[in-house]
C-alpha positions as a Markdown table, in Angstrom:
| # | Residue | x | y | z |
|---|---|---|---|---|
| 1 | Met | 0.0 | 0.0 | 0.1 |
| 2 | Ala | 2.9 | 2.4 | 0.7 |
| 3 | Phe | 4.2 | 2.1 | -2.9 |
| 4 | Ala | 0.5 | 2.8 | -4.2 |
| 5 | Ile | 0.3 | 5.9 | -2.0 |
| 6 | Val | 3.8 | 7.1 | -3.3 |
| 7 | Val | 2.7 | 6.6 | -7.0 |
| 8 | Val | -0.6 | 8.6 | -6.4 |
| 9 | Leu | 1.1 | 11.4 | -4.6 |
| 10 | Ala | 3.8 | 11.7 | -7.2 |
| 11 | Ala | 1.4 | 11.8 | -10.2 |
| 12 | Ala | -0.9 | 14.3 | -8.5 |
| 13 | Ala | 2.2 | 16.6 | -7.7 |
| 14 | Leu | 3.5 | 16.1 | -11.3 |
| 15 | Asp | 0.0 | 17.4 | -12.5 |
| 16 | Leu | -0.1 | 20.3 | -10.2 |
| 17 | Ala | 3.5 | 21.4 | -11.1 |
| 18 | Leu | 2.9 | 21.1 | -14.8 |
| 19 | Ala | -0.4 | 23.2 | -14.5 |
| 20 | Ser | 1.4 | 25.9 | -12.4 |
| 21 | Arg | 4.0 | 26.4 | -15.2 |
| 22 | Asp | 1.7 | 26.5 | -18.1 |
| 23 | Pro | 0.3 | 30.0 | -18.9 |
| 24 | Arg | -2.6 | 28.3 | -20.7 |
| 25 | Ala | -3.6 | 26.4 | -17.4 |
| 26 | Arg | -4.2 | 29.6 | -15.6 |
| 27 | Ala | -7.9 | 30.1 | -15.2 |
| 28 | Gly | -10.4 | 31.5 | -12.8 |
| 29 | Gly | -13.8 | 30.5 | -11.9 |
| 30 | Pro | -15.5 | 27.4 | -10.7 |
| 31 | Val | -13.8 | 25.0 | -13.3 |
| 32 | Ala | -10.3 | 25.5 | -12.0 |
| 33 | Phe | -11.8 | 25.4 | -8.4 |
| 34 | Val | -13.3 | 22.1 | -9.0 |
| 35 | Ala | -10.3 | 20.7 | -10.9 |
| 36 | Phe | -7.8 | 21.7 | -8.1 |
| 37 | Ala | -10.1 | 20.7 | -5.3 |
| 38 | Ala | -10.5 | 17.3 | -6.8 |
| 39 | Thr | -6.7 | 16.8 | -7.3 |
| 40 | Leu | -6.0 | 17.7 | -3.7 |
| 41 | Ala | -8.8 | 15.6 | -2.5 |
| 42 | Ala | -7.2 | 12.5 | -4.5 |
| 43 | Ile | -4.0 | 13.1 | -2.5 |
| 44 | Leu | -6.0 | 13.0 | 0.8 |
| 45 | Ala | -7.9 | 9.9 | -0.5 |
| 46 | Ala | -4.7 | 8.1 | -0.9 |
| 47 | Leu | -3.6 | 9.0 | 2.7 |
| 48 | Leu | -7.0 | 8.6 | 4.3 |
| 49 | Pro | -9.6 | 6.4 | 2.4 |
| 50 | Ile | -13.3 | 6.4 | 3.5 |
| 51 | Gly | -12.7 | 2.7 | 4.4 |
| 52 | Ala | -10.5 | 3.8 | 7.3 |
| 53 | Ile | -13.9 | 4.7 | 9.0 |
| 54 | Leu | -15.2 | 1.2 | 8.9 |
| 55 | Pro | -14.5 | -0.9 | 11.9 |
| 56 | Glu | -12.6 | -4.1 | 11.8 |
| 57 | Pro | -14.6 | -7.2 | 12.0 |
| 58 | Ser | -14.9 | -8.7 | 15.4 |
| 59 | Leu | -14.3 | -12.0 | 17.1 |
| 60 | Ser | -16.3 | -11.2 | 20.2 |
| 61 | His | -18.8 | -13.8 | 19.5 |
| 62 | Val | -16.4 | -16.7 | 20.4 |
| 63 | Ala | -16.7 | -18.8 | 23.5 |
| 64 | Pro | -13.8 | -18.6 | 26.1 |
| 65 | Val | -11.5 | -21.5 | 26.4 |
| 66 | Pro | -9.2 | -22.5 | 29.5 |
| 67 | Ser | -5.5 | -21.8 | 29.4 |
| 68 | Trp | -2.7 | -23.3 | 31.4 |
| 69 | Asp | -3.3 | -20.6 | 34.0 |
| 70 | Pro | -6.8 | -20.8 | 35.3 |
| 71 | Leu | -6.6 | -17.3 | 36.2 |
| 72 | His | -6.1 | -16.0 | 32.7 |
| 73 | Pro | -8.4 | -18.1 | 30.5 |
| 74 | Cys | -8.6 | -17.2 | 26.8 |
| 75 | Leu | -11.5 | -14.7 | 26.8 |
| 76 | Ala | -13.2 | -13.3 | 23.5 |
| 77 | Pro | -11.9 | -10.0 | 22.5 |
| 78 | Pro | -14.1 | -7.0 | 22.9 |
| 79 | His | -16.4 | -5.4 | 20.3 |
| 80 | Pro | -14.4 | -3.0 | 18.1 |
| 81 | Ala | -14.6 | 0.6 | 19.2 |
| 82 | Ser | -17.1 | 2.8 | 17.4 |
| 83 | Arg | -15.5 | 5.0 | 15.0 |
| 84 | Trp | -18.3 | 7.7 | 14.9 |
| 85 | His | -15.8 | 10.1 | 16.5 |
| 86 | Ala | -13.6 | 9.9 | 13.3 |
| 87 | Phe | -16.1 | 11.7 | 11.3 |
| 88 | Ala | -15.3 | 15.2 | 12.6 |
| 89 | Pro | -11.6 | 15.1 | 11.8 |
| 90 | Phe | -12.3 | 13.1 | 8.6 |
| 91 | Ala | -14.6 | 16.0 | 7.3 |
| 92 | Leu | -12.1 | 18.7 | 8.4 |
| 93 | Ile | -9.2 | 17.2 | 6.5 |
| 94 | Arg | -11.1 | 15.9 | 3.5 |
| 95 | Val | -13.4 | 19.0 | 2.9 |
| 96 | Ala | -12.6 | 22.0 | 4.8 |
| 97 | Leu | -8.6 | 21.8 | 4.1 |
| 98 | Pro | -9.0 | 21.6 | 0.3 |
| 99 | Leu | -11.5 | 24.3 | 0.2 |
| 100 | Ala | -9.2 | 26.7 | 2.2 |
| 101 | Val | -6.3 | 25.9 | 0.1 |
| 102 | Val | -8.3 | 26.6 | -3.2 |
| 103 | Val | -9.9 | 29.8 | -1.9 |
| 104 | Gly | -6.6 | 31.2 | -0.6 |
| 105 | Leu | -4.9 | 30.9 | -4.1 |
| 106 | Ala | -4.6 | 34.1 | -5.9 |
| 107 | Thr | -4.5 | 32.5 | -9.2 |
| 108 | Arg | -5.9 | 29.0 | -9.7 |
| 109 | Pro | -4.2 | 26.6 | -12.1 |
| 110 | Leu | -6.3 | 24.1 | -14.0 |
| 111 | Pro | -4.5 | 20.7 | -13.5 |
| 112 | Arg | -5.5 | 18.3 | -16.4 |
| 113 | Ala | -4.8 | 15.3 | -14.0 |
| 114 | Arg | -3.6 | 13.3 | -16.9 |
| 115 | Phe | -0.9 | 11.6 | -14.9 |
| 116 | Leu | -3.1 | 11.2 | -11.8 |
| 117 | Leu | -5.8 | 9.7 | -14.0 |
| 118 | Gly | -3.3 | 7.1 | -15.5 |
| 119 | Ala | -2.0 | 6.3 | -11.9 |
| 120 | Ser | -5.5 | 5.8 | -10.6 |
| 121 | Phe | -6.4 | 3.6 | -13.5 |
| 122 | Ala | -3.4 | 1.5 | -12.8 |
| 123 | Leu | -4.1 | 1.3 | -9.3 |
| 124 | Ala | -7.7 | 0.3 | -9.9 |
| 125 | Ala | -6.4 | -2.6 | -12.0 |
| 126 | Trp | -3.8 | -3.6 | -9.5 |
| 127 | Val | -6.4 | -3.8 | -6.7 |
| 128 | Ser | -8.7 | -5.7 | -9.0 |
| 129 | Phe | -5.9 | -8.2 | -9.8 |
| 130 | Leu | -5.4 | -8.9 | -6.1 |
| 131 | Ala | -9.0 | -8.9 | -4.9 |
| 132 | Val | -10.7 | -11.0 | -7.6 |
| 133 | Pro | -8.9 | -14.2 | -7.2 |
| 134 | Arg | -9.2 | -13.7 | -3.4 |
| 135 | Leu | -12.8 | -13.6 | -3.8 |
| 136 | Phe | -13.1 | -16.8 | -5.8 |
| 137 | Arg | -10.9 | -18.5 | -3.3 |
| 138 | Arg | -13.6 | -17.6 | -0.6 |
| 139 | Gly | -13.0 | -19.1 | 2.8 |
| 140 | Val | -14.5 | -19.7 | 6.2 |
| 141 | Pro | -17.4 | -17.6 | 7.2 |
| 142 | Leu | -16.4 | -15.6 | 10.3 |
| 143 | Thr | -19.5 | -16.9 | 12.3 |
| 144 | Glu | -18.2 | -20.5 | 11.9 |
| 145 | Leu | -15.2 | -19.6 | 14.3 |
| 146 | Thr | -16.7 | -20.2 | 17.6 |
| 147 | Thr | -13.9 | -20.9 | 19.9 |
| 148 | Cys | -11.5 | -18.4 | 21.5 |
| 149 | Gly | -7.9 | -18.8 | 20.0 |
| 150 | Ala | -9.2 | -21.1 | 17.2 |
| 151 | Phe | -7.6 | -20.6 | 13.8 |
| 152 | Thr | -10.2 | -22.7 | 12.2 |
| 153 | Pro | -13.8 | -23.9 | 12.6 |
| 154 | Glu | -14.6 | -26.9 | 14.6 |
| 155 | Gln | -14.6 | -29.1 | 11.4 |
| 156 | Gly | -11.1 | -28.0 | 10.6 |
| 157 | Phe | -9.8 | -26.4 | 7.4 |
| 158 | Asp | -7.3 | -27.2 | 4.6 |
| 159 | Gly | -4.1 | -28.4 | 6.0 |
| 160 | Arg | -1.8 | -26.7 | 3.7 |
| 161 | Ala | -3.7 | -23.2 | 4.2 |
| 162 | Val | -3.5 | -23.8 | 8.1 |
| 163 | Arg | 0.2 | -24.5 | 7.9 |
| 164 | Ala | 0.8 | -21.4 | 6.0 |
| 165 | Leu | -1.4 | -19.5 | 8.4 |
| 166 | Leu | 0.6 | -20.8 | 11.3 |
| 167 | Asp | 4.0 | -20.1 | 9.9 |
| 168 | His | 2.8 | -16.5 | 9.5 |
| 169 | Thr | 1.4 | -16.0 | 13.0 |
| 170 | Asn | 3.5 | -18.5 | 15.1 |
| 171 | Arg | 6.9 | -17.7 | 14.5 |
| 172 | Asp | 9.8 | -20.3 | 15.0 |
| 173 | Gly | 7.4 | -22.9 | 15.8 |
| 174 | Arg | 8.7 | -26.3 | 17.3 |
| 175 | Gln | 6.2 | -29.0 | 17.0 |
| 176 | Glu | 5.9 | -32.2 | 19.1 |
| 177 | Leu | 3.4 | -34.8 | 19.7 |
| 178 | Val | 1.5 | -34.7 | 22.8 |
| 179 | Ser | 2.4 | -37.7 | 25.0 |
| 180 | Phe | -0.4 | -40.2 | 26.1 |
| 181 | Arg | -0.2 | -41.3 | 29.7 |
| 182 | Glu | -2.3 | -43.9 | 31.5 |
| 183 | Leu | -3.0 | -42.9 | 35.0 |
| 184 | Pro | -5.3 | -44.0 | 37.5 |
| 185 | Arg | -8.7 | -42.1 | 37.2 |
| 186 | Leu | -8.2 | -39.9 | 40.1 |
| 187 | Pro | -8.4 | -36.0 | 40.6 |
| 188 | Pro | -5.3 | -34.1 | 39.9 |
| 189 | Pro | -2.8 | -33.5 | 42.8 |
| 190 | Pro | -3.0 | -30.2 | 44.3 |
| 191 | Trp | 0.3 | -28.8 | 42.8 |
| 192 | Val | -1.0 | -29.0 | 39.4 |
| 193 | Arg | -1.5 | -25.5 | 38.4 |
| 194 | Gly | -3.6 | -25.8 | 35.4 |
| 195 | Glu | -4.9 | -28.2 | 33.0 |
| 196 | Ile | -7.2 | -28.1 | 29.7 |
| 197 | Ala | -10.1 | -30.2 | 29.3 |
| 198 | Val | -10.4 | -31.8 | 26.1 |
| 199 | Thr | -12.4 | -34.9 | 24.5 |
| 200 | Ile | -10.3 | -37.3 | 22.2 |
| 201 | Ala | -12.5 | -39.4 | 19.9 |
| 202 | Gly | -15.3 | -38.7 | 22.4 |
| 203 | Asp | -13.5 | -39.7 | 25.5 |
| 204 | Pro | -12.7 | -37.2 | 28.3 |
| 205 | Tyr | -8.9 | -36.3 | 28.6 |
| 206 | Ser | -7.0 | -33.5 | 30.4 |
| 207 | Leu | -3.9 | -31.8 | 28.9 |
| 208 | Arg | -1.4 | -31.3 | 31.7 |
| 209 | Met | 2.1 | -30.1 | 31.9 |
| 210 | Arg | 4.7 | -32.6 | 33.0 |
| 211 | Gly | 8.0 | -30.7 | 32.9 |
| 212 | Gln | 8.7 | -29.3 | 29.5 |
| 213 | Arg | 6.1 | -31.6 | 27.9 |
| 214 | Val | 2.5 | -31.8 | 27.6 |
| 215 | Val | 0.6 | -35.1 | 28.3 |
| 216 | Ala | -2.9 | -36.2 | 27.6 |
| 217 | Glu | -4.2 | -38.1 | 30.5 |
| 218 | Pro | -7.5 | -40.0 | 30.8 |
| 219 | Asp | -10.1 | -38.3 | 32.8 |
| 220 | Asp | -13.0 | -39.6 | 35.0 |
| 221 | Pro | -16.2 | -39.0 | 32.9 |
| 222 | Arg | -18.0 | -38.7 | 36.4 |
| 223 | Arg | -15.8 | -35.9 | 37.4 |
| 224 | Ala | -18.1 | -32.9 | 37.7 |
| 225 | Glu | -15.4 | -30.3 | 38.2 |
| 226 | Arg | -14.0 | -30.3 | 34.7 |
| 227 | Pro | -13.8 | -26.9 | 33.0 |
| 228 | Leu | -16.1 | -26.0 | 30.1 |
| 229 | Pro | -16.2 | -25.8 | 27.3 |
| 230 | Ala | -13.9 | -28.6 | 26.4 |
| 231 | Leu | -12.0 | -28.7 | 23.1 |
| 232 | His | -13.0 | -31.7 | 20.8 |
| 233 | Leu | -10.3 | -33.4 | 19.1 |
| 234 | Ala | -10.2 | -36.4 | 16.7 |
| 235 | Ser | -7.0 | -37.9 | 18.0 |
| 236 | Ile | -4.0 | -37.2 | 20.3 |
| 237 | Pro | -2.9 | -33.8 | 19.0 |
| 238 | Ala | 0.5 | -32.2 | 18.4 |
| 239 | Ile | 1.5 | -29.1 | 20.1 |
| 240 | Glu | 3.5 | -26.4 | 18.6 |
| 241 | His | 5.6 | -23.8 | 20.7 |
| 242 | Gly | 6.5 | -20.6 | 19.2 |
| 243 | Thr | 6.1 | -16.8 | 19.5 |
| 244 | Thr | 3.5 | -14.4 | 18.1 |
| 245 | Pro | 4.5 | -11.7 | 15.7 |
| 246 | Asp | 4.8 | -9.2 | 18.7 |
| 247 | Gly | 7.1 | -11.6 | 20.5 |
| 248 | Arg | 4.9 | -13.1 | 23.0 |
| 249 | Pro | 5.3 | -16.9 | 23.7 |
| 250 | Ala | 2.5 | -19.0 | 22.2 |
| 251 | Ser | 1.1 | -22.7 | 22.3 |
| 252 | Val | -0.8 | -23.9 | 19.3 |
| 253 | Leu | -2.8 | -27.4 | 19.5 |
| 254 | Ile | -2.9 | -28.9 | 16.0 |
| 255 | Asp | -5.4 | -31.9 | 15.5 |
| 256 | Arg | -5.3 | -33.7 | 12.0 |
| 257 | Arg | -9.0 | -34.3 | 11.0 |
| 258 | Ala | -10.5 | -36.2 | 8.0 |
| 259 | Asp | -9.9 | -35.2 | 4.4 |
| 260 | Gly | -6.6 | -33.5 | 4.9 |
| 261 | Lys | -8.3 | -31.0 | 7.3 |
| 262 | Trp | -6.5 | -29.4 | 10.4 |
| 263 | Tyr | -8.0 | -28.0 | 13.5 |
| 264 | Ala | -5.7 | -25.5 | 15.2 |
| 265 | Val | -6.3 | -23.4 | 18.5 |
| 266 | Arg | -3.8 | -21.3 | 20.2 |
| 267 | Leu | -4.1 | -21.7 | 24.0 |
| 268 | Gly | -4.7 | -18.9 | 26.5 |
| 269 | Gln | -4.4 | -16.1 | 24.0 |
| 270 | Pro | -7.3 | -14.7 | 21.8 |
| 271 | Leu | -6.6 | -14.0 | 17.9 |
| 272 | Ser | -7.1 | -10.8 | 16.3 |
| 273 | Phe | -9.2 | -10.6 | 13.1 |
| 274 | Ala | -6.0 | -9.7 | 11.2 |
| 275 | Glu | -4.3 | -13.1 | 12.1 |
| 276 | Ile | -7.0 | -15.3 | 10.7 |
| 277 | Ala | -8.3 | -13.1 | 7.9 |
| 278 | Pro | -6.2 | -14.9 | 5.1 |
| 279 | Ile | -8.7 | -17.9 | 5.4 |
| 280 | Val | -11.8 | -16.0 | 6.3 |
| 281 | Arg | -14.5 | -15.3 | 3.4 |
| 282 | Pro | -13.9 | -11.6 | 2.2 |
| 283 | Pro | -16.6 | -9.2 | 1.3 |
| 284 | Trp | -17.6 | -8.7 | -2.2 |
| 285 | Trp | -18.8 | -5.1 | -1.9 |
| 286 | Pro | -15.4 | -3.4 | -2.0 |
| 287 | Val | -14.8 | -5.1 | -5.5 |
| 288 | Ala | -18.3 | -4.3 | -6.7 |
| 289 | Val | -17.9 | -0.6 | -5.8 |
| 290 | Leu | -14.7 | -0.4 | -7.5 |
| 291 | Phe | -16.0 | -2.0 | -10.8 |
| 292 | Gly | -18.8 | 0.4 | -10.6 |
| 293 | Val | -16.8 | 3.4 | -10.2 |
| 294 | Val | -14.5 | 2.2 | -13.1 |
| 295 | Ser | -17.6 | 1.8 | -15.4 |
| 296 | Ile | -18.8 | 5.2 | -14.5 |
| 297 | Val | -15.3 | 6.8 | -15.0 |
| 298 | Val | -14.9 | 5.1 | -18.4 |
| 299 | Phe | -18.4 | 6.4 | -19.5 |
| 300 | Ala | -17.8 | 10.0 | -18.3 |
| 301 | Ile | -14.3 | 10.2 | -20.1 |
| 302 | Arg | -15.8 | 8.9 | -23.3 |
| 303 | Val | -18.6 | 11.4 | -23.2 |
| 304 | Cys | -16.1 | 14.2 | -22.4 |
| 305 | Arg | -13.8 | 13.3 | -25.2 |
| 306 | Arg | -16.5 | 12.8 | -27.8 |
| 307 | Ala | -15.7 | 15.6 | -30.4 |
| 308 | Pro | -18.6 | 17.3 | -32.2 |
| 309 | Asn | -19.0 | 16.2 | -35.7 |
| 310 | Asp | -18.6 | 19.5 | -37.7 |
| 311 | Ser | -18.7 | 18.1 | -41.1 |
| 312 | Gly | -21.9 | 17.4 | -43.0 |
| 313 | Pro | -24.6 | 19.4 | -44.8 |
| 314 | Asn | -26.2 | 20.8 | -41.6 |
| 315 | Ala | -22.9 | 22.0 | -40.0 |
| 316 | Pro | -23.4 | 25.8 | -40.9 |
| 317 | Tyr | -26.7 | 25.6 | -39.3 |
| 318 | Arg | -25.6 | 24.3 | -36.0 |
| 319 | Thr | -25.3 | 26.5 | -33.0 |
| 320 | Ala | -21.8 | 27.5 | -31.3 |
| 321 | Pro | -20.8 | 25.0 | -28.6 |
| 322 | Asp | -21.6 | 25.8 | -25.1 |
| 323 | Val | -18.4 | 27.3 | -23.7 |
| 324 | Arg | -19.4 | 26.4 | -20.1 |
| 325 | Thr | -20.0 | 22.8 | -20.9 |
| 326 | Thr | -16.5 | 22.8 | -22.8 |
| 327 | Arg | -14.8 | 24.3 | -19.7 |
| 328 | Phe | -16.4 | 21.9 | -17.3 |
| 329 | Arg | -15.4 | 18.9 | -19.3 |
| 330 | Glu | -11.7 | 20.0 | -18.5 |
| 331 | Ala | -12.4 | 19.3 | -14.7 |
| 332 | Val | -13.8 | 15.8 | -15.4 |
| 333 | Pro | -10.4 | 14.0 | -15.5 |
| 334 | Ala | -9.6 | 15.3 | -12.0 |
| 335 | Leu | -13.1 | 14.3 | -10.6 |
| 336 | Cys | -12.6 | 10.7 | -12.2 |
| 337 | Ala | -9.2 | 10.4 | -10.8 |
| 338 | Leu | -10.6 | 11.3 | -7.3 |
| 339 | Ala | -13.3 | 8.8 | -7.6 |
| 340 | Leu | -10.8 | 6.0 | -8.8 |
| 341 | Val | -8.3 | 6.7 | -6.0 |
| 342 | Glu | -11.1 | 6.8 | -3.5 |
| 343 | Ala | -12.7 | 3.5 | -4.5 |
| 344 | Ser | -9.3 | 1.8 | -4.9 |
| 345 | Phe | -7.8 | 2.7 | -1.6 |
| 346 | Thr | -11.0 | 2.1 | 0.2 |
| 347 | Ala | -11.2 | -1.6 | -1.4 |
| 348 | Leu | -7.5 | -2.0 | -0.6 |
| 349 | His | -8.1 | -0.9 | 3.1 |
| 350 | Val | -10.9 | -3.3 | 3.7 |
| 351 | Leu | -9.5 | -6.2 | 1.8 |
| 352 | Gly | -6.0 | -5.9 | 3.0 |
| 353 | Pro | -6.0 | -8.2 | 5.8 |
| 354 | Tyr | -7.4 | -10.9 | 3.6 |
| 355 | Leu | -4.6 | -10.5 | 1.1 |
| 356 | Ser | -1.9 | -10.8 | 3.6 |
| 357 | Gly | -1.4 | -14.6 | 4.0 |
| 358 | Pro | -2.1 | -17.9 | 2.3 |
């Protein structure tokens, strides 16, 4: 995204510089006002797209899961904070600032926005190239992720995609099988700090720390004190110790299910939406909005560039072209560039988390 912002800013700056040096581009009135304001607004649209107001999807609906420390279970993350407070500075930066700059100019250049329009078309094509294949790849509905810390729904997900996701979120992972130990079906001793209740192939087990290793010990089905909810596994899982991208230690249970699917859950730590977005089903509306804006822009440019046909037997009897309409058409490229930059960066901002992984 940083490279796209630099390209848009450079194209807009080049258009403004050429307009300021070209004597023919000096013009007053509303046409220059609209063109210059649209060019400045395109710069701000690249830095602050409308999509920045939209809250990030939340995993607040997931159920809690115990961790090794019973005092710090994995709790669902809170609902995302409302961004209504962002509208006031948003309007100030995007509307009041461009208007103040334009009104303060003694002579207003009329930027043709040729370079900005070309850069905005290239940006729209690049965003479409990234987003359309991701939409066809689909993914897991966010509502199917029902357990705190789970990378996948309960039925699991494609093993290669889960492995790629874990390589992205669990750095330097060291995987080992959970040991199975047959013990008398007795309550755990008082020095056991924590345990995690699971079911393996329908039978109750407890995952407990034994030194540096994790063991799965059969549990008494009559025991009423087992923590809920339990994690349901198909077989003895593997455990992978690693670190999160921010450097915190993390342990992930990995259960290989049928048809090459994996179930993975990080113990004791909730996941952010950005960590699992690469396998979540993305929304379609940003791409639909982008395609709609591209269609409208292409139509507007074709209408404005359509030259009047002065030949033919009726040419001498035609009225003179409307000067206002002709002048207004000169501001259309800047408006079209603004619309493309706005739609492209909004789509890129919304779909960015979905494109950052497998």
